[in-house]
N, C-alpha and C positions, 0 to 999 in steps of 0.2 A: 214294144214287142211283148207278148204275153210270156209269163214265166213258163219255162219248159220242165224243170225238175218238179216232181209231184210231192205233195205233202200228205203224209198219213198222220191223223190225229186220233188219239184214244179217247173214247167216250167214257164218262163216269159221273159221279155226283156233281161235279162242277159244270157239266154240260146238260144236266137234266132240265134246267130252266129253259123253256122254249126260246126266250129272248137271247140267251147265251148261245144256244144252238144256231139260231138265225145269224148271230154275229160271226160264229165260226164259219158258216157257209159263205157269208158275205166276205169274210177275210180271205177266202180262197182255198179252203181245205178240198183236197181231191178224193181222198179215201178216208173213211172212218174205221177205227178198229174197236172191236168188242173183245175185251180181255176176259176170257172165261175162267181165269183163275179167281175172279171175284164176282160176286152178285149172283142172282138167280136167273134161270132161263126167262122168267117172265119180265124181269127188269131189262134184260138184253133184248127181248122181243119188242118191248115198248120203245127202246132206243132205236132199234132198226126201223120200225114202222115210222117213228117220228122223223128220223133223218131223211128217209125217202120222201115222206110227205112234204117236208120243208124244202128239200132240194128241188122237188118237182115244182113247188110254188114259186121258187126263185128262178126257175128256168135253167137249172144246172143239173149235171149228172154227177153223182157222188157214189163212189164204189164202197162196198162193205166187205171188210176183212175180219173174219172171226178167228181168234187166236186160242188154240187149245192150251191147257195148262201143262200137260206132259208130266213125266215122272220126276217132279221136283222132290228131291230127297231131303228130308228135314229131320232135325232132332225133335224130341218131345218137349214137354213143358217142365218148368221147375216149380217146386213147392213154394218158393219165395218169389217167383216171377222172373228172377235173374240171379246169376252168380258172378263173382269176380274171380277170374282165373289168373293165377300168378304164373309168371314165366318159370319154366322148369318144374312146375308142379305136375303130379300124375293126374290123369283124367281118363275116364273110361266111357266108351260108347257101347251100350248093352242092348242087343236086339230083344231081349226078354224082359227088360226093365219096364215098369209101369210108365206109360207115356205122359202121365200127369204128375210124376213124383221125382223129378230130377233133383239132384243135390250138387254140392260143391265137388263131389268125387265122381259122380256118374250121371248119365242121362240116357233115356231111351231113344231109339232110332226107328223111323217108320219103314226103313228098307231092310228086310230080313236077309237079303243076300250080301249085306255088307261084309260079313265074316268070310265070304268066299272070294270077294273081289279085292281085298287088301292084304298086304303082307308087311313084314317087318321092314322099316325104313321108309315106307310110303308117307307122303305129306298129305294130310287131310285139312281142308279149308272150311271154316264155318263163317256164316254171316258175310258172304261175298269176299272171303279172304281176310277179314278183320282179325279172326282168331285162327292160329295155325297150330296143328298138332302133328307130332311124328309118331307113327305106329311103332311100339316097342315089341308087342307080341299079340297074337290072336289065340285066345283060350276059351273054348266052348262058345258061349254067346257073347263074349266080351272082346272088344277091340281096345286093348290097353295102350294108352298113349302118354307122351310127354308133351307139355305145353311149350311150344317154341315162341309163340307171340300171344301173350295173354290180353285180357281186357274183360269188359262186361259182356256176358253172353246171356241173352234172353230167350224166351220161349219160341219154339218152332222155326229157328233159323235154318237156312239152307246148308247142305253138306255137299262138298265136291272133293274129288281127288285130284291133286296137281298132276297134270299130264293126262287126265281122263282115265277111263278104264272101268268105271262103274257100269255094270251090264244091264241096268234097268231098261225094259223095253220102252220104245218111244210112245206107245199108246197104252194108257191105263184104262181100267173099267170106266172111270169118270170120263175120260176122253172119248170113249166109244159112245157113251150116252150123249155127250156134248156134240159129237160129230153128227149124230142123227138130228139133233136140234138145229145145227147149222144148215143142214139140208132143208129143214122145214121153213126156215126164214130166207131161203134162197141166197145164201152168202155168195158173194162174187169170188171170194178167195178164202181158203181154209189154211191157216198157218199151223204147221205141225212142229211142236217144241221138242228139243233134245233129239233131233234126228241123228242117227249114227251112220246110216248107209242108204243106198238106193232102195233096198228092200223095205225099209221103214216108209219111204215115200210111196212106193207101189201099194203097200198095204193100206195106207191112209186113203189113197185114191180109190182103191177097190171098195173099201167100206163106205166112202162118201158117195160113190156112184150107186152102190147097192141101196143106199138110203134115199136116193133121188137127187143128190147134190150134183149141180152142173158146173160149179165154180172151179177155178184153178187151185193148184196146190202150191203153197209157199213152204219151203223147207227152211226152218230156222237153224242157223249155224251157230251153235253154242256149246258144242262138245269138241274135245280134242280129236276124237275119232272122225267127226264130220270134216274137220280140216284135212285129215289124211285122205278121206274118201270124197273130197270136194268135187272132183270132175264128174264122177258117176252120179252124185247127188244132183248137180246142176242139170245133167242130161235128162233126168227123169222128172224134174220139177218144172212148174210154170214160172216160178220165181224163187229166189233165195233171200233170206233176211239175215244180215250180219248182226246178230244179237250180242252186243259187245259186253254185256254184264257177265253172264255165266261163262262166255267164251274167254273173257279176260281172266277170270278166276282159274280156269282149267289150263290155259297155255301161258298165263302171265301177262300182265298189262303191257309190259314193254314190247311184246311181240305183236300186239294188236294192230298198230298202224300199218306195218308192212303186210300183214295178213289181209287187212281190209282192202288195201290197194290191189293185192293179188287176186282176191276173190272178185272184186268189181271187174277187173280186166278180164278174168277168165269167164265170168258170167256173160259179159257182152260178146266175147269172142265166140261163145257157144250159143248165141242168139237167145239168151235168157235175160230175165228182168231181175234187178237187184235193189233191195231196200237196205239202207243204212240206219241202224236203230240204237237206242239206249243212251240216255243222258246227254242228248245233243244240245238241249237248252235247259239243263237241269236247274239252273239258278232262277229261271222264270216260274218255278213252282211258287216262289214267294216274292219275286221281284219283277217289276214291269219291263226291265230291259235285260238282255243277255250280257254275259261277260265277253270280253274280247277273245278269250280262249275258245268260247263256244262259237263265236262268229267264225273264227279260223277253222274250227272243226267242221261246221256245216259247209263252208266254202270249199274246203279241201275235198270233201266227199263229192261235191258237185263237179269240181275240176277233174276228179278221178273218173267221173262218168256214171255215178249212181243214178238210177231212175227215180228214186224217192228217198226222202229223209223223213224220219218218224219222230213224233212227239208221244210220250207216254204219260207219266205223272204230270207233266207240264200242263196238259189239257184235262186229264181225267179228274185230278184233285187239286190242280193249281188255282191260284187266285186270278190269273190273267189268260184264260184259254185263247180268246180271239187275238190278243196282243202277241201271244207266242206264235200263232200261225202267221200273223202279219210280219213279225220280225224275221221269222224263218224265211218267208217268201221274199222279203227284201234282200236278204243275204244271198239267196239262190239267184235272184234276178241279176244282181251285180256280178256274181261269179260267172254267170253265163255269158257275160260280155267279153270275157277273156278269150283269146285265140285258142287256148287249150280246149275250150268247151265247144268250139265251132268247127274244128278241123279233124279229119279222120283219114287213116290209112287202112281202116277195117276191111279185111277180106279182099284186098286188091289182087291177091295171088290165088284166090280160091276158085274152085270149080263148083258151080251150083248144081244141086240135084233136082231142082224143080223149076218149072217155067215161072210160076208166080213169085218164087224167091228171086229169080234172075230179074224179073220186071221190077221188083222192089229195089234191088241193088242198082239197076240201071237208072231208075228214077232219081235216087239220091245222088248218084254220081253226076248226072246231068244237072240236077237242081243246084248242086254246090259249085258247078263250073259255068253256069249260064245266067246267073242273076235272077233265078226264079223266085217269086215272092211267096208262093204257097204251093203245097202239094195236096191234091184231093184224091183220096183213095176210096173207091167204092168197095166195101168189104162185107163179107158175111160173118166171118169168125174173128176178124182182127189180126189174122196171121200176117197179111201184107204189111200193115202199119207197124207191127211188132218188128219185122225184119228191117223196115225203113228206119225205125227209131234206134237201131243199133249203130247207125252211122251218126257220128257227131256232126251237128249242123245247127245253124241259126234259123233255118227255114221251118215254119210251122207245117205240121202234117195233120190234115183233117180226115178223120175216119168217118165216112158217110155210110150209114147203115140204118136199116129199118128195125134192127133187133135191139131191144133195150138191154139185154144181157151183154151184147157185144159193146155197146156204148159204155156200160159200167165197167167192163173188163179193161178197156183201154185207158181208163182214168189213171192206171198205174204206170203207163208207158211214157217215158220221157219224150217230151216234144210232140205228143199226140193229143188232139182235141176231138172229142166225140161230137157228131152232128147227126140229128135225126133226119134221115133222107130215104125215101122209098122210090125205087125206079119203077115207073108205071108205063113208060113209053117203050116201044120196040125200035124207035128211030134213034140211032146213036147220036145224030146231030142234035135232036131235041134233048137227049139226056145230057150231052155236053153243055148245052145252053142252060139247062136247069142247074147244073153244078156250079157254073160260073155265076149265075144269078144268086144262088144261095150264098156263096162266098162274098159277093159284092154287097148283098143285103146285110151281112154280118160285119162289114167294114174290114174284112180280111184282105181284100184287094181293091185296087183302084184302076181306072182306065189306063190302058197301055201296059199294065203289069203282065208278066209271063206266069202262067200257071201250068203245072203238070197234072194231068188226070190219069189215074190208073184204074182199069176195070177189066171185066171179062166179056167175051162174046156172048156167053150165056148168063144173063142177069139172074141173080138169086141162087146160083149154084156154088157151093163151097169149093175153094181151091182152084177156081177157073180164071183167076186174073192172068190175062195174057196180052193186054194192050196198054201202051203208054202213049199219051198224046200231049203235045205241047201247044198251048193256046195263048193268045194275047187278048186280054180283056178289052172289050169294046169293038172287036172286029166282027160285026154282024150279030153281036150278042147283047151287049148293053147299049140301049139307045142313048145317044147324046142328048142332053137337055139344052137345046139351042134357043129356047124361048119361043114365043108366039110370033 
């Protein structure tokens, strides 16, 4: 059985070798990520073109997710490159200080509203929480602090406030320029960093559409405010990404596991897609095998119902990009064999608002209770298969569509496999026959298998799925080879 959980892998210097990229595709990557925090537009353009060329050559669909940098708040640089902060020592963050002239006593900050957003007693976290400061007072341009947890602090490290509350907008000027670039390269998904609320998502979508972008919007959950507003964010997004790095800094690492489970469950209940990210196979940046803790981390995300798991530095700068994908794929595949990953009570008590949604739910309920081997959904936009994929199941869902954009979109949906298929006949019996023949040709079904086909009376019309048919392979469709 094919792996159902999707793998997102970040491109970078380690994948720029065409042979490595081919290995990555062969290893089973489903979606590639362009991290716009690094490298030029031209470098990312080359990567996008190359991955689509190589995926096409290998006969696979690979989605493209472009990830905006967002308002990453950072300190400036030090005259000496780094300083050693002692516990209990005074240290000052100064918005007017030269960003290249930090000292042991003070450093500049890129975020000018810091003096408005913090108050006495607040805990500020530098370098992903490795350095901790308590605010003693705010005077003029200075945030005067006491070092709670010291250590070596080097140039341009990130700055967070424990519990969130820094009011920097989700889209910077750089993000707006990057967003237009993402529309140019026809990104299938646009990830928006440091989302605070639903309005941040709506703004990004409006700007992306105005620039000509057609892809879905992924809201990255990495602020404490996003956790508070999680339901409204999910409702206006196409997917959410649990970005555990900055989120862990803001809410505390100990709270991350429970929040991850809650967000995955809520996203699926609201018919949204969810990606689990950050340090999932971190040791594989330098080593050819993951740690057992990493194996458990990936497997638990799969059992919780995540649509996708993501690799960042493991593939972008790591020594073993393809091995990381292979190892992650193996873990996902084994976890998916557990009963928790194949049974569901999702929406059993719900009232459906649309006919196509009701058909999707009926198809999955029937498939899970009738021994169906495959589900074939003729789809224009991918909505039907998205609803289907919210139901935990071990049954593959094939998204049959003529649209390349839809085939790339569904690469992120758990348990959904894109198939190029164009309905040209008006005879529904002929269409059914062609669907079964396509699945048979792919080895997805064998004679006597049961298959569910969902489609609409009006082929090629969005939102018109209103039919579900159960068929047995071989009954007047696949001729038996009885010899001469």
